[in-house]
N, C-alpha and C positions, 0 to 999 in steps of 0.2 A: 604464562610461559616466560620465563626468564630469557633475557637477551632477545627477544622478539619485538620488533618495532614495525608499526604499519601505519599507513594513512589511507584508508579505503573509505569512500562515501559513496552509498548506494542509495538510488532514488528507487522505490518498490511501488508497483501498481498491482492491485487485484480488485476482482470485482464480487458482487452479490451474485449468487447462483441464479441463472435465469435473467440476470441484469434487472432485477426487480427493485423497486425503490422502497426498501425495507429497513433502512436505517433512518429513523425519525430525527428530525433536527433538534427536538427537545432532549434527545438522548445522546446527542454528538459528543459533548464534553465529557460525558460519563464513559463512553467508549474510548474517547482518546486516552484518558486516564488509566483505563484498564490495559489497553495496548501498551502504553507507556510502561506500566508495570511488568508486563510480559517481557519487553525489551530489556529492562534494566535488570530483572532477575537473570536474564541470559548474559549479563554482563556486557551489553552493547549500549552504544549511546544513541537515542532518539534525537534528532535535531529538528524535526519537523513532521507534523501529522495533520491530515485533513480528510475526514470521512464524508463523502458526497452520499446522497441516499442510496446510490447504486454501486459505488467503487470507492477505493481508498488510496491515498498516497502517503508514503512515508520516505522520510529522509533519515538514513541510519549511517552513523560511524561505526563500522564494522571491524571488530578484531578477529584474527585469524583462530581464535578459540571455539569458534563453531562455523559450520558451513551455512551459507546464505540459504539453502534450501531447508535446512533444519530450522533455522530461525523463523522463515516464513511459514513453515509447517506449524510450529509452535503458536505464533502469533494467530493463525487463521483458526486452529484447533481451540485454543484458549479463548479468544474472543466470540467464537461461535457458541461454545458452552455457556459462556457469560450471558450473551444475548438470549439463548434458549432457557436458561435458568432463570432470568429476569422477566420473562413472558412478554416481551416487548410486542409480539404479534401471535396470531393464531398460526398453527402449523410450526413446521421446523425450519430455522434458519440455518443456511449454509452458504460458505463462500465458493465461488467456482474453482475447479482445479486449474492450477497453473498461476503464473505471475509474470509480470514484467520486471526487469531489473536493469538499471541503466547507472553507470558509474561517472562520477564527476571528480574534478580536481578541487583542492581546497579553494582556489581563486574564484570558483563558481558557486560556492556554497551559498552565499547570501542571495544570488539569483534565483537558485532552486528553491530555497526556503520561502521566498517571496511568491514563487510560482505556485507552491503547495498551498500556501495560505490563502491565496487568490482564486481558489477553485470555484467558488460560486460565481464570481464575476466572469472568470474565464469561460464557463459553460454557458453563459448568456449568448457567446459568440461562436462557439464550437462544441460539437457533440463529443461525447466520450470516445466513440469510435474514430472520428477525425483526430482528436488528441492523441490516441494511443498508436494509431498508424503513423502519424507525423513523428513520435518519438522512435518507433522502430526504423523509420526512413532516415531520421536525423542521425541515429547511430549505425546506420547501414546494417541492419540485422535483417537477414534474409527470413522470410515467413512465408507460410502457406495459409492463405486466409481461412481455409476451412477448419484450421487448427487453433484460430484465434478465439477470443471469448465469445459466448453467445450474444449476438447483438440483438437489440430491441429496436426496430426502425420506426 
């Protein structure tokens, strides 16, 4: 879009359906590359990605050429198909409905990238549920816990 300028940084979080540990560590890099390709084909900039066994974090430089919901839909649909076509597991892989999206300023980008890349260490201290609820509260997002992701306790 000519004469359109933006600086939008969005941290996106979504989970595996049923919060099952279905993303094997030995396939993580392959999934990162595949999701990166989806984001790039949609003409967006992927700044950071990390897939835990049960959830994924992305930091994207978003342009106004696509809605956030459409981008996340494309990422989840394309990566689900990729995982299923690759036969990483018995049964069908799906992401849960919904996602979290949190905006950051340019000055916060390095901190968010480090946070995303340090997920394994981070989750030795805090559960995904604690992490996600902390994000919602930090950003003062009202929520009803019955509509949050399915939690495995």
